[in-house]
N, C-alpha and C positions, 0 to 999 in steps of 0.2 A: 303155546310156545311154538316158534318156528322150528321146523325140522330141517336140518342141514346134513347133507351126505356128500361124501366123496366115494365114488364107485369105480373100481378098476376092473376092466375085462382084458384078458390076455388071449389073443387069438392064436390058434395053431398057424404056423406060417402058410400052409396050403389053404387056409380058410380066411386069411386076413382081409382080402378084398370083399368077400361075401359078408363077413361080419361088419366091416366098415359101412357097406351099403345099407345093411339092416339098421345099424345105429343111426346113421344120418337120416334115414326115413322116419325114425320115431321122434326126432327133435321137434319138428314143426307141430305135429299133433299134441305132443306132450306140453309144449309151451302154451298151447291153447286150452289146456285142461283147467278146470276150476281148482284154485288153490296153488297153482304153480307160480312161484315167484320168479325163479330162473332155473334154466336147465341147459347147461353148457357142456358140449363135447370137446375133448382135447385129445391129441395124440402125443404120446411120450416122445420128446425130442431125441432120446437115445435109443428107443426101440419102437419102430413103427407098428409092431404087433400089439402094443399096449395102448388101450383107450381108457380115458378117464372122464367121468362125468362129475361135474360139480353142480349140485342141485339144492334148491331151497323150496320148501313147501310151507304153506300157512299153518297146516295142522297135520297130525298123524293120520287122521281120517282121509285127508286129501291124498297123502302118499299111498295109503292102503287102496283107495279107489284107483289111483294110477296103475297099480300093479295088476288090476283086473281089466285094464283097457284092451280093446281089440287090437290096437296097433302094436302092442307088445307081443302078441301071440306068435307072429312069424319068428321073432328072436327067441322067445322062451321055449318054443317047441323044439328048437334045434340047439339049445345052449350047450349040451354035453358034446355034441359033434364039433361045434365051432371053437370052443375054448380049450386052451392048453392046460388051464388050471381053474379051480373054482373062483367065482366072483369074489372080490375083496370089497367089503363095505365098511367105511368108517363113518360113524355117526358123530357129529360134532355138536358141542355145546357152546353157547356164547360165553365169551370171557368176561 
């Protein structure tokens, strides 16, 4: 079954630009990963510190492999410093 997620990351105002660069840098490599159907980064229209990913994966195993990719390490190693609050993940089911 396809795995669909909405992932929200809220930057601290002083780290907004740094987080944005890290997020943009992971889009291309992630889209090239096995099992990635789509991986889209958005910015909240009301709050430029809020970033939202809408992503779809062919399988849970593909998503699990994504989380171990090297291109995520620069982001994940600094996540507590960059974010104002914990990552919010919504897992979606087809209607």
